[in-house]
Structures are given as structure tokens and as C-alpha cells.
C-alpha positions as CSV (number, residue, x, y, z in Angstrom):
1,M,-0.2,0.1,0.1
2,S,1.5,3.4,-1.1
3,F,-0.1,6.7,0.2
4,D,-0.5,9.9,-1.7
5,D,0.1,13.4,0.2
6,Q,-3.7,13.7,1.2
7,E,-4.2,10.5,2.7
8,L,-0.7,11.0,4.7
9,L,-2.1,14.6,5.8
10,K,-5.4,12.6,7.3
11,Y,-2.9,10.1,8.8
12,L,-0.6,13.3,10.3
13,K,-3.5,15.5,11.5
14,E,-4.9,12.5,13.7
15,Y,-2.0,11.2,14.7
16,D,-1.1,14.8,16.1
17,G,-4.4,15.0,17.9
18,G,-3.3,11.8,19.6
19,H,-5.0,9.3,17.7
20,I,-3.6,6.6,15.4
21,R,-6.0,6.1,12.5
22,P,-6.2,2.2,11.4
23,S,-3.9,1.7,8.6
24,W,-3.9,-2.1,8.8
25,G,-0.4,-2.3,9.4
26,A,0.7,0.1,6.5
27,I,2.1,2.8,8.9
28,D,4.2,1.1,11.8
29,P,3.7,2.9,15.1
30,V,6.5,0.8,17.0
31,R,9.5,1.3,15.2
32,N,11.2,4.3,14.9
33,P,13.7,5.4,11.8
34,Y,15.6,8.0,14.7
35,H,16.4,4.7,16.7
36,F,17.7,2.2,14.2
37,G,19.5,2.3,10.5
38,P,17.7,1.7,7.5
39,D,19.0,-1.7,7.1
40,L,18.3,-2.9,10.6
41,L,14.8,-1.3,10.2
42,H,13.8,-2.7,7.3
43,A,15.0,-6.1,8.1
44,G,12.0,-6.4,10.5
45,S,9.2,-4.5,8.8
46,T,6.9,-5.4,5.9
47,R,7.6,-3.2,3.3
48,R,4.7,-2.2,1.0
49,S,4.8,-3.6,-2.7
50,S,5.9,-0.2,-3.6
51,G,9.2,-0.6,-1.7
52,V,8.1,2.1,1.0
53,S,8.0,1.6,4.9
54,Y,6.0,4.2,6.6
55,Y,6.4,5.2,10.5
56,Y,4.8,7.2,13.1
57,V,7.6,9.2,14.8
58,E,7.6,11.8,17.5
59,C,10.4,13.9,16.9
60,A,13.1,14.2,19.6
61,E,15.0,17.0,17.6
62,N,14.3,20.3,16.2
63,P,12.3,19.6,13.2
64,R,14.1,22.3,11.4
65,T,17.9,20.6,11.8
66,D,19.6,19.2,8.8
67,E,20.4,16.1,10.6
68,R,18.7,13.4,12.3
69,K,20.9,11.2,14.4
70,V,20.1,7.5,14.8
71,E,20.5,6.4,18.4
72,D,22.2,2.7,17.2
73,H,25.1,5.1,16.0
74,S,24.7,3.5,12.6
75,G,24.9,7.0,11.0
76,C,22.4,9.6,10.5
77,W,19.8,11.0,7.9
78,R,20.9,14.2,6.1
79,R,18.5,16.9,4.8
80,V,18.5,17.1,1.0
81,G,17.3,20.4,-1.0
82,V,14.6,22.4,0.6
83,E,11.6,21.5,2.3
84,T,8.3,21.5,0.0
85,P,5.1,22.5,1.2
86,Y,1.6,21.1,0.5
87,R,-1.0,23.4,0.2
88,H,-4.9,23.2,0.5
89,G,-5.8,26.3,-1.4
90,S,-3.5,28.9,-0.6
91,N,-2.4,27.7,2.6
92,A,0.7,25.5,3.5
93,V,-0.5,22.7,5.8
94,M,2.0,20.0,5.6
95,Y,5.8,20.0,4.6
96,K,7.7,17.4,2.9
97,Q,11.7,17.0,3.7
98,M,13.8,14.7,1.9
99,F,16.8,12.9,3.8
100,K,19.6,10.5,2.7
101,F,21.0,8.3,5.1
102,I,24.6,8.6,5.7
103,P,26.2,5.3,7.0
104,R,28.7,6.1,9.8
105,D,31.0,3.2,8.3
106,K,31.2,5.6,5.1
107,G,29.4,3.1,2.7
108,P,27.2,3.9,0.1
109,R,24.2,6.0,0.6
110,T,21.2,3.7,-0.7
111,W,18.2,4.9,1.6
112,V,15.9,8.0,1.1
113,M,13.4,9.2,3.6
114,I,10.8,11.7,3.1
115,E,9.5,13.4,6.4
116,Y,6.1,14.7,6.6
117,T,5.3,17.2,9.3
118,L,2.2,19.4,9.9
119,H,2.6,23.4,9.3
120,P,3.8,24.8,12.8
121,N,0.3,26.7,13.2
122,K,-1.9,23.3,12.6
123,S,0.2,20.9,15.1
124,G,0.1,20.5,18.6
125,K,2.6,20.9,21.5
126,N,4.8,17.5,20.5
127,K,6.3,17.8,17.0
128,K,5.0,14.7,15.2
129,A,5.9,13.0,11.8
130,I,5.3,10.3,9.4
131,C,8.5,9.1,7.7
132,A,8.6,7.2,4.6
133,I,11.7,5.3,3.9
134,Q,12.8,3.6,0.8
135,E,15.9,2.6,-1.1
136,E,17.3,5.1,-3.3
137,G,16.2,5.2,-6.9
138,S,12.4,3.7,-6.1
139,S,9.3,5.6,-7.6
140,R,8.1,7.7,-4.5
141,Q,10.8,10.2,-4.2
């Protein structure tokens, strides 16, 4: 199962409001991409036929920083490009930011992540996100 931006916005709004909308296993509420590197993370996941895995995340770091360190010390997610707004009419309601995984051992960069966050005026006290992770070169990018 793959989600379009409108569907992800609905899931993200409910998650931000304290509810996890049923996704029938399509969005993982347990594993955190900031705790484990993508190789280990994907070893235990059921990737969708699109090759994308989705995760609910509470952002521990400032969402505007350029890097997201991984707690298992396998590397970090580094921001690529600029944040892209998703608009409802003329208002930005959600942002998409792409990251590439930089392995600590300087291996090849093979994983990308898109972090979806609500506009700061639309979100609650704790910054929450949905992250979509896939191998570089997949179609969702």
C-alpha cells in the first residue's frame, strides 16, 4: 500500500491529535527510524509492494535541523534540498522534507526518507511526523 499526500495528511492530523488512525499495518507505530539504521529497521518490517515503509515518529530533535542522528550510531539522516509545502488552497498545511541516510562506516548512500510534518500553526505541542523510507531510486521520490 502506498499513500498519496492527501491520505498522509489525514493520518498525520489524527496522529498529531493523539490518535493513530487504523492503517492495517501500513504505518508502523512501534519502530522508530531515529532509533535504528534503515538496514536493521527494514529487516524487521513488511515493506509495501511499492518498496516504501511508513513510520509514525515523535520528533525528539528540532524539526528544522539538517541532520537526524540514529540512536544505534549506524549513521544519520541528512537533509537534502528544501522543504516542500503541501497546500490546501493557498495555505501550507503540511511539509515534506527529503533526507538521505549517511552510514557511519561511509558506505554507499542507498536509503532515502521523506519526513512529513504539519505546518507549525496546525500542529500540537509535540512535533510529530510520518516518515516514508525506501531504497534510493524507488518511484516515490
